[in-house]
N, C-alpha and C positions, 0 to 999 in steps of 0.2 A: 376948425382951420380952413383958411380962404386959400381954394386955388389959384395960382398964378401962371396959367398955362401960357399966357400971352408972353411972360419974360423968357421962358425958354424957348421958344417959337423966333421970338426976334432976335434972341443971342444964335438961334441955330442958322437962320439965314444970311448971318455975317460971318458963319464958319469959313466959307470958303477965300472970301478976302484974308481971313486971319491964317489960313493954311499958309496960302502964297506968300504972306508978310514974313511967318518963320522959315520960308524955305530960302526967303533971300536971307533972313539972318542967317541960317545954316551955312550959306555959301559965305558970307561975310566971317564967320568964326571959323570954317575950313581953311580960308586962306591965311588968317591969323594963328593959328595955333593947332595942338593936337588932339584927334578925334579920341574921344573916350565911350567907347561903346557900352559899359556898362552903365555909366552915371546915364547916357542917353535914355537906354531901355528903362532905368528906373524912372527917369523924369516922365516919359512917356505913357506910362502905367500909371503912375500918381498923377500925373494931368487928365487920365482917363477915369482912374477913381474919384476925383473930386468932380469931374463932369456928373459922373453919376450919381454921385449922394448931392450935389444940386439939384439936379436932373427931380432927384426923390422929394426933395424938399418945396420945389415949385409945382410940384403935383401933389402936394396936401399930405406929405408922409409924414410928416413931423418935424421940429424945431432940432431935434439931436442930429438930422441928417444935415444940416444947415451949418452947424458947427462942427461936425466930422469932414464938411465938404471945406470949410476954410481952414481946417487944421490940416488937411493932407499936404498942401504944399511943402510944409515943414519935414514931411518926411524925406521928400527928394532930396532936400539940403541935407538932415541928419545922417541920413546912410549914404551919401554920395562921396567919393573920394576927391576931395578938392586940394590938386597940388598946387594949381595959381589961380588968378581970376579968371582966364579964357575957360577954365574946368567951368566955372559958376554960370559963367553966359550960355553954354552948351545946357546946362540942368534947367536954367530958366527958361530958354528958347524951347526946350524937349518937353518940358511941363505944358506950357502954353500950346504947343503942337500937339499933344495928348488931347488935352481938353477942347480944343478946336475940331480936330479930328473925329472924337467921340460926338460931338455937337452935330457935326456934319452929316453921319451915320443916321443920328437921331432924325436930325432933317428929313433926310432920304426914306426913313423908314414908315415917317409921317406923312408922308405927300398925299 
């Protein structure tokens, strides 16, 4: 299996920008809707899980990690309480925040 370390390092270099964009998204969501802490914590953890699984795939650990990494966002949708459309926005933004935070940690660790 071919290792694609360049993909992970390229995405990790863009992680700080993604974190800033997600923070702006959180500000907009906070202005327009109710805060759902459990949904946010679930989405952040599933985003980090997805990043770990995709990093494992990009570092040559096997194709199962790719499938699981792409299926992980479904977990945050399935197990979240979504009383309105705004709650879905919190979940989606939380997922990408968790993903970006973990990639940023990966970048800092691999300097």
